[in-house]
C-alpha positions in Angstrom: 10.1 12.4 8.7 9.8 13.2 4.8 8.9 16.7 3.4 8.6 17.9 7.3 5.6 16.1 8.0 5.5 14.5 11.4 3.3 11.8 12.2 0.9 12.3 15.2 1.7 10.3 18.5 -2.0 9.4 18.6 -2.1 7.4 15.6 -3.9 5.7 13.9 -6.6 8.5 14.6 -9.3 6.4 13.1 -8.5 2.9 13.9 -10.3 -0.4 13.4 -13.1 -0.9 16.0 -14.4 -4.6 16.7 -18.0 -5.3 16.5 -18.4 -2.2 14.4 -19.1 -1.7 10.5 -15.3 -0.9 10.4 -14.3 -3.7 12.5 -11.6 -5.2 10.0 -10.3 -1.6 8.8 -10.7 2.0 8.3 -9.1 3.8 4.5 -9.5 6.0 2.1 -9.9 9.3 3.9 -11.3 12.4 2.3 -11.9 15.9 4.0 -14.7 18.2 3.3 -15.8 21.4 4.8 -19.5 21.7 5.0 -20.4 25.1 6.8 -18.6 25.5 9.9 -18.2 21.7 10.5 -15.5 19.1 8.9 -16.3 16.1 7.5 -13.9 13.3 7.2 -15.4 10.4 4.6 -13.6 7.2 4.8 -14.2 3.4 4.0 -14.7 0.8 7.0 -15.0 -3.2 6.2 -17.0 -5.7 8.0 -18.1 -9.3 6.9 -16.0 -8.5 3.6 -17.5 -5.9 2.3 -16.6 -2.3 2.4 -19.0 0.8 3.1 -18.4 4.4 3.8 -18.9 6.3 6.5 -18.0 9.6 8.3 -16.6 11.4 11.4 -17.3 15.0 12.0 -15.7 18.0 14.2 -17.0 21.4 14.6 -14.4 24.1 13.2 -13.8 25.6 16.6 -12.7 22.2 17.9 -10.7 21.2 15.3 -7.1 19.4 15.9 -7.1 17.4 13.2 -6.9 13.9 15.3 -10.2 14.1 17.3 -13.3 13.3 15.5 -17.0 12.3 16.2 -17.7 9.4 14.9 -20.9 8.4 13.2 -21.6 4.5 14.3 -23.3 3.6 10.9 -22.5 3.9 7.4 -23.6 6.5 5.3 -23.2 4.5 2.0 -23.9 1.0 1.8 -23.5 -1.7 -0.9 -26.4 -2.1 -3.2 -28.2 -4.9 -4.4 -27.7 -8.3 -6.2 -26.5 -7.0 -9.7 -25.9 -3.5 -9.1 -22.5 -2.3 -10.0 -21.8 -1.6 -6.1 -23.0 -4.9 -4.9 -19.6 -6.1 -3.0 -17.9 -2.9 -2.3 -18.4 0.7 -2.1 -15.0 2.8 -1.4 -12.6 5.4 -2.3 -15.2 8.3 -1.2 -14.0 11.5 -3.1 -16.3 14.5 -2.3 -16.9 18.2 -3.3 -19.5 20.7 -2.1 -21.4 22.5 -5.2 -24.2 24.7 -5.2 -25.4 23.0 -1.7 -25.3 19.9 -2.8 -22.4 17.3 -2.0 -21.1 15.1 -4.4 -19.8 11.8 -3.5 -17.9 9.7 -6.1 -16.6 6.4 -5.0 -15.4 3.2 -6.5 -17.7 0.6 -6.8 -16.9 -3.3 -6.9 -19.3 -5.8 -8.4 -19.2 -9.1 -10.6 -19.6 -7.1 -13.8 -16.7 -4.6 -13.5 -13.6 -4.8 -11.0 -13.8 -1.1 -10.5 -16.5 1.6 -11.7 -16.9 5.0 -10.3 -20.5 5.9 -9.1 -22.0 9.3 -7.5 -24.2 9.7 -4.6 -25.4 13.1 -3.7 -26.4 14.7 -0.1 -27.8 18.0 1.0 -26.8 17.2 4.9 -23.9 15.1 4.2 -25.3 11.9 6.2 -28.0 11.2 3.8 -27.2 10.1 0.6 -29.2 9.3 -2.7 -27.4 7.0 -5.3 -27.4 8.5 -8.9 -29.6 6.1 -11.1 -27.6 6.3 -13.6 -24.4 4.9 -12.2 -21.5 4.4 -13.1 -20.3 7.7 -14.6 -16.7 6.6 -15.3 -14.8 3.4 -15.6 -11.9 3.3 -13.3 -11.1 3.6 -9.7 -9.6 5.6 -6.9 -11.4 9.3 -7.7 -10.8 12.6 -6.6 -12.9 15.6 -8.0 -12.4 19.3 -8.2 -15.0 22.2 -9.2 -13.8 24.7 -11.0 -15.0 27.3 -13.4 -18.3 25.6 -13.6 -16.9 22.0 -14.5 -16.4 18.9 -12.4 -12.8 17.6 -13.0 -12.8 13.8 -12.0 -9.3 12.0 -11.7 -9.0 8.4 -11.4 -6.7 5.6 -12.5 -6.6 3.0 -15.4 -4.2 0.5 -16.1 -0.8 1.1 -18.0 -0.8 -0.4 -21.1 1.1 -3.6 -21.2 1.2 -3.8 -17.2 -1.2 -4.2 -14.0 0.2 -0.5 -12.8 -2.0 2.4 -12.8 -1.6 6.3 -14.1 -4.2 9.3 -13.4 -6.8 10.3 -16.2 -9.3 12.8 -16.2 -12.9 13.3 -17.4 -14.9 16.5 -17.1 -18.7 17.2 -16.6 -20.8 20.5 -16.2 -23.6 18.7 -14.4 -21.6 16.3 -12.4 -23.6 13.1 -13.8 -22.5 13.0 -17.7 -18.6 12.7 -18.0 -16.4 12.8 -21.1 -12.7 11.9 -21.1 -10.6 15.2 -21.4 -7.8 12.9 -23.3 -6.8 9.6 -24.4 -3.6 10.1 -22.6 -2.9 9.8 -18.6 -2.8 13.4 -17.0 -0.1 11.9 -14.8 2.0 8.8 -15.7 4.3 6.7 -14.2 7.6 7.8 -13.5 11.0 6.6 -15.6 12.5 3.4 -14.8 14.2 3.2 -11.6 12.1 6.2 -10.1 9.9 5.3 -6.9 6.8 5.9 -8.8 7.8 3.7 -11.9 5.1 1.1 -11.9 2.2 3.0 -9.9 0.8 6.1 -9.5 -2.9 6.3 -7.7 -5.1 7.7 -4.9 -5.1 11.5 -6.1 -5.8 14.4 -3.5 -5.9 17.8 -4.8 -5.8 21.3 -2.8 -5.5 24.6 -3.8 -3.0 27.3 -2.7 -2.6 30.8 -3.9 -3.4 30.0 -7.7 -1.8 26.9 -7.7 -3.1 23.0 -7.4 -1.4 20.7 -5.6 -1.9 16.9 -6.1 -0.8 14.5 -3.3 -0.4 11.4 -5.3 1.1 7.3 -4.0 3.3 5.6 -6.2 5.7 2.4 -6.3 8.1 0.9 -8.3 7.0 -2.7 -8.4 3.5 -2.9 -6.9 -0.1 -2.1 -8.9 -1.5 -0.8 -5.4 0.7 -1.4 -2.6 2.7 2.2 -2.7 5.3 2.7 0.1 5.6 6.8 -0.8 3.7 9.7 -1.7 4.6 12.8 -3.8 3.4 16.1 -5.3 2.7 17.3 -8.6 1.5 21.0 -9.1 -0.8 22.7 -12.0 -2.3 25.8 -12.6 -4.9 24.5 -14.9 -5.9 20.9 -13.4 -4.9 19.5 -16.8 -1.0 20.0 -17.4 0.8 18.4 -14.0 4.3 19.0 -12.9 6.0 16.3 -10.6 8.0 18.3 -7.7 11.7 17.4 -8.0 12.0 16.6 -4.3 9.7 13.7 -4.1 9.0 11.7 -2.7 7.4 13.6 0.5 6.0 11.1 2.4 6.6 7.6 3.1 5.2 4.3 5.1 6.2 3.8 8.6 9.4 2.2 9.7 9.3 -2.1 10.5 7.1 -2.6 13.2 5.0 0.6 13.0 1.1 0.3 12.4 1.8 1.7 9.1 4.7 -0.1 8.1 3.4 -1.8 4.7 2.1 0.7 2.5 0.3 4.0 2.3 -2.9 5.6 0.3 -5.0 8.8 -0.2 -2.8 11.3 1.5 -5.0 14.0 1.9 -3.5 17.2 2.7 -5.3 20.7 3.7 -4.0 23.9 4.8 -6.0 25.0 8.1 -4.6 27.8 10.0 -0.5 27.8 9.7 -0.3 24.1 9.8 -0.3 21.7 6.7 -2.3 18.3 7.9 -2.3 15.1 5.8 -4.5 12.3 6.8 -3.7 8.9 5.1 -4.6 5.3 4.7 -1.7 3.0 6.5 -1.2 -0.6 6.3 0.9 -2.8 8.6 1.0 -5.9 10.7 1.6 -9.3 10.3 4.2 -10.1 7.2 2.9 -6.4 5.6 6.3 -5.0 5.6 7.7 -7.3 2.9 4.7 -9.0 1.5 2.0 -7.1 -0.5 -1.1 -6.5 1.8 0.2 -8.7 4.3 -1.8 -11.5 5.8 -5.2 -10.7 7.5 -4.6 -13.9 9.5 -1.5 -12.4 10.8 -3.0 -9.1 11.8 -2.4 -7.2 8.3 -4.9 -4.2 8.1 -5.5 -0.7 6.9 -6.1 2.3 9.2 -6.4 5.8 9.4 -3.6 8.1 10.5 -2.4 11.7 10.4 0.4 13.9 10.2 1.1 17.4 10.5 3.9 20.3 9.2 4.2 23.3 11.3 7.3 24.8 9.3 5.5 26.2 6.7 4.8 25.0 3.3 6.5 21.3 3.5 7.6 21.3 -0.2 9.1 23.0 -3.1 7.3 25.6 -5.4 
C-alpha cells in the first residue's frame, strides 16, 4: 500500500471478457457523473482495434466496484483514411451546459496520436466532431473552468521518446490553442521515479485546489510503474507532491504486476476512490508490454482510501 490506497479484493473490477468487444483487454478508465448516474468510460480491444465503451451505476447503488456494463461500444473506429481509422482510446470526459464532451486519442496511418472529440447529450450516443482532430498529442484529460476547456495531453520530450504534459485551452471545446510552448508538467530530475516520462493525467478539484494524479517512469516512454500527485490553484502552475509516488503497480505475480496508467481519483462520501488500468501476465513484470501470447494484458482495477486524504497538502 502506498499513500493509504488499498486495492480491492474484487480486482480486476472490469476484466477482459472473451467473445466481446473487450475480449483482449480493458483500459483507460474515466469517471463522469451525469445526473444521478455515474458513467465509467473505458477502452476495450477486439480484433486489433481499440474502441471506447461505458459502464454505469445509479448514485444510490455506487460502491466503486459494481457496474452495469454496456455490451456494445459507444465510440468505434472511423472509416479508412480517418484520423481514428485504427484505434479510439484514452477517453476524457466533461459535462458542459448539458453536453458531454469526450476527448480521445486517435490512431491512424496519417498520425501516431491525435486528439479527437465526440459529443453526446445522453452519455451513450456520440457524434464525432467533423473538424477532428482538435490537438496533436495523446492521452488527454479535460477540465472546464471559468468558461474555458483546459485540455492536457502528452507530447514527446525533446531528444527522447519519453513524454511530458502540455496544455491547450478553448472557449468552445473545438478550437484549441496551446497555452505555452513549455510543458506544464515536466519529467523529474535524473534518478527520480518520473525522470523519463510523465503521462495519463487525471484531475479532480477539492477545496479550491486541483489535484492531478499522473503516471511516470524512469526508463520507459509508456510503461509506468508508479503514480504520483501534482497540485495547482490555477490549472497552469503545478507542484509535485513531496511524498511521490503515491501508488504503484502490483507485486510480482499480481494481475497488475507490470505497469499502471490513468489513475482516476474521486472523493465520494468520505472515501477516495482510485480506478486504474493495470497490466500483468506473461513476462510483463520485467518486459515492457509483456507478451500477449503469454497472457499479458490490461484490465481495470480499483483502490480505496478510507483514512481521509491519502496525500499531503
